[in-house]
C-alpha positions as CSV (number, residue, x, y, z in Angstrom):
1,X,2.6,-10.7,12.2
2,X,5.1,-8.6,10.3
3,X,8.0,-10.3,8.6
4,X,10.8,-7.7,8.9
5,X,13.3,-7.6,6.0
6,X,15.6,-5.1,4.2
7,X,15.3,-4.0,0.6
8,X,18.3,-4.5,-1.7
9,X,19.0,-0.8,-1.2
10,X,19.1,-1.2,2.6
11,X,15.7,0.2,3.6
12,X,13.4,-1.4,6.2
13,X,10.6,-3.5,4.8
14,X,7.8,-5.2,6.7
15,X,5.6,-7.7,4.9
16,X,2.3,-8.9,6.3
17,X,-1.2,-10.3,5.4
18,X,-4.3,-8.2,6.1
19,X,-7.6,-9.5,7.5
20,X,-8.8,-10.5,4.0
21,X,-5.7,-12.4,3.1
22,X,-4.1,-9.7,0.9
23,X,-0.3,-9.5,1.0
24,X,0.7,-6.0,2.1
25,X,3.9,-4.1,3.0
26,X,5.2,-1.2,4.8
27,X,8.6,0.2,3.7
28,X,10.9,3.1,4.7
29,X,11.0,5.6,1.8
30,X,14.2,6.6,0.2
31,X,12.9,10.2,0.1
32,X,15.9,12.4,1.2
33,X,13.9,15.6,2.0
34,X,11.6,14.2,4.7
35,X,10.8,11.0,6.7
36,X,8.2,8.9,4.8
37,X,7.0,5.4,4.3
38,X,5.3,3.3,1.6
39,X,2.2,1.4,2.8
40,X,-0.4,-0.7,0.9
41,X,-1.3,-3.9,-0.8
42,X,1.3,-5.6,-3.0
43,X,-1.2,-6.6,-5.7
44,X,-4.4,-4.7,-6.8
45,X,-6.0,-8.1,-7.7
46,X,-8.4,-6.6,-10.2
47,X,-11.8,-8.3,-10.5
48,X,-14.8,-8.0,-12.8
49,X,-18.4,-9.1,-12.3
50,X,-18.7,-12.5,-14.0
51,X,-22.0,-11.3,-15.6
52,X,-20.0,-8.5,-17.4
53,X,-16.8,-10.4,-18.1
54,X,-17.5,-11.6,-21.6
55,X,-18.5,-8.2,-22.9
56,X,-15.1,-7.0,-21.7
57,X,-13.2,-9.8,-23.3
58,X,-12.7,-12.0,-20.3
59,X,-13.4,-15.7,-21.0
60,X,-15.1,-17.4,-18.0
61,X,-17.6,-20.1,-17.3
62,X,-18.8,-18.3,-14.2
63,X,-22.0,-16.3,-14.4
64,X,-22.2,-14.9,-10.9
65,X,-19.7,-13.4,-8.5
66,X,-16.3,-11.8,-9.2
67,X,-13.6,-13.2,-11.6
68,X,-10.0,-12.2,-12.2
69,X,-9.6,-9.3,-14.6
70,X,-6.3,-9.6,-16.5
71,X,-4.5,-6.3,-16.8
72,X,-2.2,-5.8,-19.8
73,X,1.5,-5.5,-19.1
74,X,1.4,-1.9,-20.4
75,X,-1.0,-0.9,-17.6
76,X,0.2,0.1,-14.1
77,X,-2.0,-0.1,-11.0
78,X,-0.7,1.9,-8.1
79,X,-1.5,0.1,-4.8
80,X,0.7,1.8,-2.3
81,X,0.5,5.2,-0.5
82,X,3.6,7.4,0.0
83,X,3.0,8.9,3.4
84,X,4.9,11.5,5.5
85,X,4.4,12.0,9.2
86,X,2.1,14.9,8.5
């Protein structure tokens, strides 16, 4: 189910959860030259293999599976597509 909202600038925004539980959104773009939307997940949710975590500076007690991989504040992960009708 999509929760329809409006951005603080007045553009349509729909928020929803995908089949894996990831928070996602679809938003009307402010692009003035053509009709477009933003679509994608709200958080990249980066992970690293637990078996490789320590060698990359991630402290964990897990030895198998995936664990959270902290991203420094100075790093940007782009998670949304800017799509036109074409």
